[in-house]
N, CA and C atoms as a LAMMPS dump frame, in Angstrom:
ITEM: TIMESTEP
0
ITEM: NUMBER OF ATOMS
357
ITEM: BOX BOUNDS ff ff ff
-5.0000000000000000e+02 5.0000000000000000e+02
-5.0000000000000000e+02 5.0000000000000000e+02
-5.0000000000000000e+02 5.0000000000000000e+02
ITEM: ATOMS id mol type element x y z
1 1 1 N 316.585 393.599 -410.26
2 1 2 C 317.952 393.764 -409.811
3 1 3 C 317.918 394.377 -408.42
4 2 1 N 318.905 394.048 -407.618
5 2 2 C 318.977 394.608 -406.269
6 2 3 C 320.06 395.677 -406.201
7 3 1 N 319.76 396.713 -405.424
8 3 2 C 320.675 397.826 -405.214
9 3 3 C 320.822 398.08 -403.725
10 4 1 N 322.021 398.466 -403.317
11 4 2 C 322.247 398.891 -401.941
12 4 3 C 322.291 400.413 -401.923
13 5 1 N 321.496 400.976 -401.043
14 5 2 C 321.509 402.417 -400.804
15 5 3 C 322.142 402.612 -399.44
16 6 1 N 323.358 403.145 -399.413
17 6 2 C 324.092 403.366 -398.169
18 6 3 C 323.877 404.795 -397.689
19 7 1 N 323.581 404.925 -396.403
20 7 2 C 323.405 406.244 -395.797
21 7 3 C 324.757 406.729 -395.31
22 8 1 N 325.178 407.905 -395.764
23 8 2 C 326.466 408.475 -395.379
24 8 3 C 326.25 409.489 -394.267
25 9 1 N 327.006 409.348 -393.196
26 9 2 C 326.857 410.222 -392.037
27 9 3 C 328.198 410.871 -391.73
28 10 1 N 328.153 412.024 -391.123
29 10 2 C 329.386 412.738 -390.783
30 10 3 C 329.6 412.814 -389.282
31 11 1 N 328.945 411.952 -388.549
32 11 2 C 329.12 411.924 -387.102
33 11 3 C 328.021 412.622 -386.347
34 12 1 N 326.959 413.008 -387.05
35 12 2 C 325.878 413.717 -386.377
36 12 3 C 325.054 412.795 -385.496
37 13 1 N 325.21 411.482 -385.664
38 13 2 C 324.511 410.539 -384.798
39 13 3 C 323.122 410.205 -385.277
40 14 1 N 322.325 409.725 -384.357
41 14 2 C 320.963 409.297 -384.66
42 14 3 C 320.146 410.449 -385.199
43 15 1 N 319.22 410.11 -386.082
44 15 2 C 318.357 411.121 -386.678
45 15 3 C 317.447 411.776 -385.648
46 16 1 N 316.962 412.934 -386.017
47 16 2 C 316 413.639 -385.165
48 16 3 C 314.681 412.87 -385.161
49 17 1 N 313.776 413.261 -384.311
50 17 2 C 312.46 412.62 -384.259
51 17 3 C 311.751 412.739 -385.61
52 18 1 N 311.842 413.908 -386.234
53 18 2 C 311.212 414.116 -387.546
54 18 3 C 311.878 413.252 -388.613
55 19 1 N 313.204 413.147 -388.585
56 19 2 C 313.91 412.309 -389.551
57 19 3 C 313.536 410.841 -389.363
58 20 1 N 313.454 410.388 -388.12
59 20 2 C 313.105 408.994 -387.861
60 20 3 C 311.684 408.689 -388.346
61 21 1 N 310.77 409.632 -388.166
62 21 2 C 309.403 409.447 -388.659
63 21 3 C 309.39 409.371 -390.186
64 22 1 N 310.182 410.222 -390.844
65 22 2 C 310.262 410.214 -392.305
66 22 3 C 310.9 408.91 -392.798
67 23 1 N 311.903 408.419 -392.098
68 23 2 C 312.543 407.15 -392.467
69 23 3 C 311.544 406.01 -392.32
70 24 1 N 310.794 406.001 -391.222
71 24 2 C 309.775 404.957 -391.025
72 24 3 C 308.749 404.978 -392.156
73 25 1 N 308.324 406.163 -392.558
74 25 2 C 307.351 406.284 -393.653
75 25 3 C 307.952 405.77 -394.967
76 26 1 N 309.21 406.115 -395.235
77 26 2 C 309.896 405.63 -396.44
78 26 3 C 310.005 404.107 -396.41
79 27 1 N 310.392 403.555 -395.248
80 27 2 C 310.486 402.101 -395.103
81 27 3 C 309.137 401.437 -395.378
82 28 1 N 308.062 402.018 -394.829
83 28 2 C 306.716 401.476 -395.042
84 28 3 C 306.347 401.483 -396.524
85 29 1 N 306.719 402.554 -397.228
86 29 2 C 306.44 402.645 -398.67
87 29 3 C 307.209 401.576 -399.436
88 30 1 N 308.498 401.407 -399.127
89 30 2 C 309.292 400.363 -399.789
90 30 3 C 308.67 398.994 -399.564
91 31 1 N 308.245 398.737 -398.336
92 31 2 C 307.653 397.438 -398.023
93 31 3 C 306.318 397.251 -398.761
94 32 1 N 305.481 398.269 -398.755
95 32 2 C 304.181 398.184 -399.427
96 32 3 C 304.329 397.96 -400.928
97 33 1 N 305.373 398.525 -401.529
98 33 2 C 305.623 398.373 -402.967
99 33 3 C 306.35 397.068 -403.305
100 34 1 N 306.712 396.291 -402.285
101 34 2 C 307.423 395.037 -402.517
102 34 3 C 308.87 395.237 -402.917
103 35 1 N 309.448 396.383 -402.603
104 35 2 C 310.824 396.694 -403.003
105 35 3 C 311.849 396.398 -401.907
106 36 1 N 311.41 396.324 -400.659
107 36 2 C 312.33 396.2 -399.537
108 36 3 C 312.857 394.777 -399.412
109 37 1 N 314.175 394.627 -399.461
110 37 2 C 314.823 393.344 -399.261
111 37 3 C 315.404 393.29 -397.854
112 38 1 N 316.078 394.353 -397.45
113 38 2 C 316.764 394.41 -396.163
114 38 3 C 316.996 395.862 -395.8
115 39 1 N 316.955 396.178 -394.524
116 39 2 C 317.34 397.511 -394.074
117 39 3 C 317.999 397.387 -392.717
118 40 1 N 318.782 398.374 -392.36
119 40 2 C 319.401 398.347 -391.045
120 40 3 C 320.275 399.554 -390.804
121 41 1 N 320.433 399.862 -389.544
122 41 2 C 321.371 400.891 -389.118
123 41 3 C 322.649 400.212 -388.647
124 42 1 N 323.74 400.94 -388.68
125 42 2 C 325.033 400.398 -388.269
126 42 3 C 325.571 401.167 -387.066
127 43 1 N 326.263 400.455 -386.193
128 43 2 C 326.908 401.091 -385.045
129 43 3 C 327.996 402.044 -385.532
130 44 1 N 328.402 402.943 -384.672
131 44 2 C 329.442 403.921 -385.001
132 44 3 C 330.759 403.221 -385.346
133 45 1 N 331.577 403.825 -386.208
134 45 2 C 332.852 403.22 -386.608
135 45 3 C 333.765 402.867 -385.428
136 46 1 N 333.687 403.614 -384.355
137 46 2 C 334.558 403.329 -383.205
138 46 3 C 334.267 401.947 -382.608
139 47 1 N 333.119 401.349 -382.953
140 47 2 C 332.763 400.025 -382.453
141 47 3 C 333.147 398.919 -383.435
142 48 1 N 333.789 399.289 -384.543
143 48 2 C 334.155 398.317 -385.575
144 48 3 C 335.428 397.559 -385.203
145 49 1 N 335.61 396.439 -385.844
146 49 2 C 336.855 395.682 -385.776
147 49 3 C 337.158 395.204 -387.192
148 50 1 N 338.43 395.206 -387.556
149 50 2 C 338.871 394.73 -388.859
150 50 3 C 339.687 393.467 -388.632
151 51 1 N 339.324 392.403 -389.339
152 51 2 C 340.027 391.133 -389.217
153 51 3 C 340.744 390.82 -390.518
154 52 1 N 341.957 390.299 -390.399
155 52 2 C 342.723 389.875 -391.567
156 52 3 C 343.251 388.481 -391.292
157 53 1 N 342.638 387.499 -391.914
158 53 2 C 343.042 386.112 -391.711
159 53 3 C 343.599 385.506 -392.992
160 54 1 N 344.099 386.37 -393.885
161 54 2 C 344.624 385.868 -395.157
162 54 3 C 345.801 384.933 -394.957
163 55 1 N 346.604 385.152 -393.935
164 55 2 C 347.76 384.283 -393.699
165 55 3 C 347.492 383.262 -392.594
166 56 1 N 346.249 383.213 -392.127
167 56 2 C 345.879 382.255 -391.088
168 56 3 C 346.192 382.701 -389.678
169 57 1 N 346.72 383.926 -389.497
170 57 2 C 347.079 384.411 -388.165
171 57 3 C 345.921 385.124 -387.465
172 58 1 N 344.894 385.493 -388.189
173 58 2 C 343.713 386.094 -387.583
174 58 3 C 343.964 387.418 -386.888
175 59 1 N 344.633 388.346 -387.551
176 59 2 C 344.913 389.647 -386.953
177 59 3 C 343.628 390.455 -386.805
178 60 1 N 343.456 391.072 -385.646
179 60 2 C 342.285 391.897 -385.362
180 60 3 C 342.745 393.294 -384.993
181 61 1 N 342.162 394.29 -385.669
182 61 2 C 342.44 395.686 -385.345
183 61 3 C 341.134 396.318 -384.885
184 62 1 N 341.17 397.015 -383.79
185 62 2 C 339.978 397.695 -383.292
186 62 3 C 339.782 399 -384.055
187 63 1 N 338.536 399.328 -384.352
188 63 2 C 338.22 400.566 -385.053
189 63 3 C 337.995 400.314 -386.534
190 64 1 N 337.636 401.361 -387.251
191 64 2 C 337.303 401.225 -388.671
192 64 3 C 338.532 400.925 -389.521
193 65 1 N 338.299 400.428 -390.743
194 65 2 C 339.411 400.116 -391.648
195 65 3 C 340.07 401.364 -392.196
196 66 1 N 339.354 402.502 -392.153
197 66 2 C 339.913 403.76 -392.646
198 66 3 C 339.363 404.91 -391.811
199 67 1 N 340.169 405.905 -391.606
200 67 2 C 339.729 407.108 -390.901
201 67 3 C 339.184 408.07 -391.938
202 68 1 N 337.885 408.289 -391.903
203 68 2 C 337.22 409.148 -392.871
204 68 3 C 336.333 410.142 -392.152
205 69 1 N 335.991 411.23 -392.831
206 69 2 C 335.099 412.212 -392.226
207 69 3 C 333.646 411.763 -392.307
208 70 1 N 333.341 410.839 -393.217
209 70 2 C 331.997 410.28 -393.328
210 70 3 C 332.08 408.761 -393.242
211 71 1 N 330.999 408.155 -392.821
212 71 2 C 330.941 406.714 -392.728
213 71 3 C 329.53 406.244 -393.053
214 72 1 N 329.39 404.965 -393.349
215 72 2 C 328.079 404.389 -393.625
216 72 3 C 327.392 404.146 -392.285
217 73 1 N 326.223 404.762 -392.102
218 73 2 C 325.505 404.617 -390.836
219 73 3 C 324.256 403.752 -390.971
220 74 1 N 323.913 403.385 -392.185
221 74 2 C 322.757 402.526 -392.4
222 74 3 C 322.642 402.168 -393.858
223 75 1 N 321.692 401.288 -394.165
224 75 2 C 321.537 400.875 -395.552
225 75 3 C 320.151 400.327 -395.809
226 76 1 N 319.79 400.384 -397.06
227 76 2 C 318.625 399.702 -397.587
228 76 3 C 319.104 398.839 -398.742
229 77 1 N 318.588 397.637 -398.858
230 77 2 C 318.752 396.858 -400.08
231 77 3 C 317.362 396.766 -400.68
232 78 1 N 317.262 397.237 -401.917
233 78 2 C 315.957 397.348 -402.573
234 78 3 C 315.949 396.622 -403.912
235 79 1 N 314.769 396.24 -404.33
236 79 2 C 314.535 395.702 -405.662
237 79 3 C 314.152 396.868 -406.565
238 80 1 N 314.802 396.977 -407.707
239 80 2 C 314.474 398.026 -408.675
240 80 3 C 314.704 397.467 -410.072
241 81 1 N 313.83 397.825 -410.983
242 81 2 C 313.909 397.315 -412.349
243 81 3 C 315.163 397.789 -413.075
244 82 1 N 315.645 398.985 -412.698
245 82 2 C 316.793 399.559 -413.398
246 82 3 C 317.454 400.619 -412.517
247 83 1 N 318.577 401.124 -413.004
248 83 2 C 319.358 402.115 -412.251
249 83 3 C 318.564 403.386 -411.995
250 84 1 N 317.787 403.822 -412.971
251 84 2 C 317.009 405.053 -412.819
252 84 3 C 316.012 404.925 -411.671
253 85 1 N 315.37 403.761 -411.566
254 85 2 C 314.436 403.525 -410.46
255 85 3 C 315.179 403.51 -409.137
256 86 1 N 316.341 402.87 -409.113
257 86 2 C 317.15 402.836 -407.887
258 86 3 C 317.568 404.243 -407.472
259 87 1 N 317.93 405.076 -408.442
260 87 2 C 318.308 406.453 -408.13
261 87 3 C 317.124 407.25 -407.591
262 88 1 N 315.941 407.009 -408.139
263 88 2 C 314.74 407.692 -407.636
264 88 3 C 314.46 407.276 -406.192
265 89 1 N 314.573 405.976 -405.907
266 89 2 C 314.371 405.498 -404.536
267 89 3 C 315.425 406.072 -403.593
268 90 1 N 316.652 406.136 -404.066
269 90 2 C 317.731 406.696 -403.249
270 90 3 C 317.482 408.168 -402.945
271 91 1 N 316.964 408.911 -403.92
272 91 2 C 316.653 410.331 -403.693
273 91 3 C 315.581 410.467 -402.613
274 92 1 N 314.579 409.575 -402.637
275 92 2 C 313.546 409.599 -401.61
276 92 3 C 314.132 409.244 -400.243
277 93 1 N 315.026 408.254 -400.21
278 93 2 C 315.686 407.873 -398.962
279 93 3 C 316.561 408.978 -398.412
280 94 1 N 317.289 409.656 -399.288
281 94 2 C 318.141 410.769 -398.883
282 94 3 C 317.317 411.882 -398.245
283 95 1 N 316.193 412.171 -398.864
284 95 2 C 315.316 413.209 -398.319
285 95 3 C 314.768 412.79 -396.959
286 96 1 N 314.36 411.514 -396.851
287 96 2 C 313.778 411.026 -395.598
288 96 3 C 314.775 411.081 -394.445
289 97 1 N 316.009 410.636 -394.68
290 97 2 C 316.984 410.583 -393.582
291 97 3 C 317.811 411.858 -393.455
292 98 1 N 317.644 412.773 -394.418
293 98 2 C 318.366 414.05 -394.4
294 98 3 C 319.882 413.835 -394.399
295 99 1 N 320.317 412.88 -395.203
296 99 2 C 321.737 412.568 -395.34
297 99 3 C 322.022 412.271 -396.816
298 100 1 N 323.303 412.347 -397.185
299 100 2 C 323.713 411.893 -398.51
300 100 3 C 323.624 410.378 -398.524
301 101 1 N 323.392 409.811 -399.7
302 101 2 C 323.375 408.356 -399.848
303 101 3 C 324.191 407.961 -401.072
304 102 1 N 324.638 406.725 -401.086
305 102 2 C 325.348 406.16 -402.229
306 102 3 C 324.538 404.972 -402.733
307 103 1 N 324.435 404.821 -404.045
308 103 2 C 323.7 403.715 -404.663
309 103 3 C 324.683 402.826 -405.404
310 104 1 N 324.59 401.524 -405.156
311 104 2 C 325.435 400.562 -405.874
312 104 3 C 324.633 399.31 -406.157
313 105 1 N 324.757 398.783 -407.367
314 105 2 C 324.105 397.534 -407.72
315 105 3 C 324.803 396.386 -407.002
316 106 1 N 324.024 395.405 -406.573
317 106 2 C 324.608 394.201 -405.996
318 106 3 C 324.998 393.258 -407.118
319 107 1 N 326.113 392.624 -406.964
320 107 2 C 326.568 391.649 -407.944
321 107 3 C 325.697 390.406 -407.825
322 108 1 N 325.473 389.732 -408.916
323 108 2 C 324.697 388.503 -408.916
324 108 3 C 325.455 387.413 -408.174
325 109 1 N 324.718 386.586 -407.451
326 109 2 C 325.338 385.473 -406.737
327 109 3 C 325.678 384.327 -407.675
328 110 1 N 325.084 384.3 -408.849
329 110 2 C 325.318 383.235 -409.805
330 110 3 C 326.608 383.51 -410.585
331 111 1 N 327.501 382.551 -410.6
332 111 2 C 328.763 382.714 -411.318
333 111 3 C 328.533 383 -412.793
334 112 1 N 327.488 382.405 -413.355
335 112 2 C 327.202 382.615 -414.777
336 112 3 C 326.776 384.05 -415.062
337 113 1 N 326.206 384.731 -414.065
338 113 2 C 325.729 386.104 -414.258
339 113 3 C 326.763 387.16 -413.907
340 114 1 N 327.864 386.755 -413.271
341 114 2 C 328.87 387.723 -412.852
342 114 3 C 329.712 388.181 -414.037
343 115 1 N 330.024 389.508 -414.081
344 115 2 C 330.942 389.954 -415.132
345 115 3 C 332.332 389.396 -414.889
346 116 1 N 333.033 389.102 -415.93
347 116 2 C 334.38 388.584 -415.81
348 116 3 C 335.321 389.662 -415.311
349 117 1 N 336.174 389.296 -414.359
350 117 2 C 337.168 390.245 -413.849
351 117 3 C 338.23 390.533 -414.906
352 118 1 N 338.33 389.679 -415.872
353 118 2 C 339.348 389.85 -416.913
354 118 3 C 338.82 390.619 -418.122
355 119 1 N 337.556 390.974 -418.088
356 119 2 C 337.007 391.75 -419.189
357 119 3 C 336.296 390.879 -420.113
């Protein structure tokens, strides 16, 4: 199963040299274990744009969709056998980047594997 580990930041910006070294080491471990699917850092919320094309008008708003004290500044998508393993990996990632993280399972792309929205 795949899980997304989102790095939560409060505006402190890029990690320190020591944090970046710890993140690189964590990334190397994920890759060596065959767990790494995707990783990346995200630009600051002030560089975001929100688009709404539900009515075909293509409205664009500059900035984040919500004003929050914390934002997602990066992520890992990892392979983990179960939630407990994903939580253990997230704890290691949190320690490496010195930030809080959020863990969420990715929904299956297969319609047959998706839970029904109706229950």
